C-alpha positions in Angstrom: 12.4 -68.4 22.3 12.4 -70.6 25.4 11.1 -74.2 25.3 9.2 -75.9 28.1 10.7 -79.0 29.7 8.2 -81.4 31.3 9.7 -83.9 33.8 8.2 -87.3 34.5 7.5 -88.2 38.1 10.5 -90.5 38.0 12.7 -87.6 36.8 11.5 -85.4 39.5 12.2 -88.1 42.1 15.7 -88.6 40.7 16.4 -84.9 40.9 15.3 -84.8 44.5 17.6 -87.7 45.3 20.5 -86.0 43.5 19.9 -82.8 45.4 20.1 -84.6 48.7 23.0 -86.9 48.0 25.2 -85.0 45.4 24.5 -81.2 45.4 27.3 -80.5 42.9 25.8 -83.0 40.4 22.3 -81.6 41.0 23.6 -78.1 40.2 25.2 -79.4 37.0 21.9 -81.1 36.0 20.0 -77.9 36.6 22.4 -76.0 34.4 22.0 -78.5 31.6 18.2 -78.3 31.9 18.3 -74.5 31.7 20.6 -74.8 28.7 18.2 -77.1 27.0 15.3 -74.7 27.4 17.2 -72.1 25.3 19.1 -74.4 22.8 17.5 -77.9 22.7 19.4 -79.0 19.6 22.9 -77.7 20.4 25.0 -77.4 23.5 26.7 -79.4 26.2 26.2 -83.2 26.1 25.4 -83.5 22.4 21.6 -83.5 22.7 19.7 -85.5 20.1 16.1 -86.2 19.3 14.6 -89.4 20.6 13.9 -92.1 18.0 10.7 -93.1 19.9 9.1 -89.9 18.6 10.1 -90.6 15.0 12.1 -87.5 14.4 15.0 -89.3 12.7 15.5 -92.5 10.7 16.7 -95.6 12.4 19.3 -97.1 10.1 
């Protein structure tokens, strides 16, 4: 199953800036985004659910 990632306008603008000024970092960001589509709860960078969406308890 592949998940859909929806970027905010700010995220898109930041990715464009990254592509223009640091192509290597942009490529790494793209790889992380692709990885998150396949495995959003595991993988590189220790992904976690956002507390703003109430998916885990704030202790």
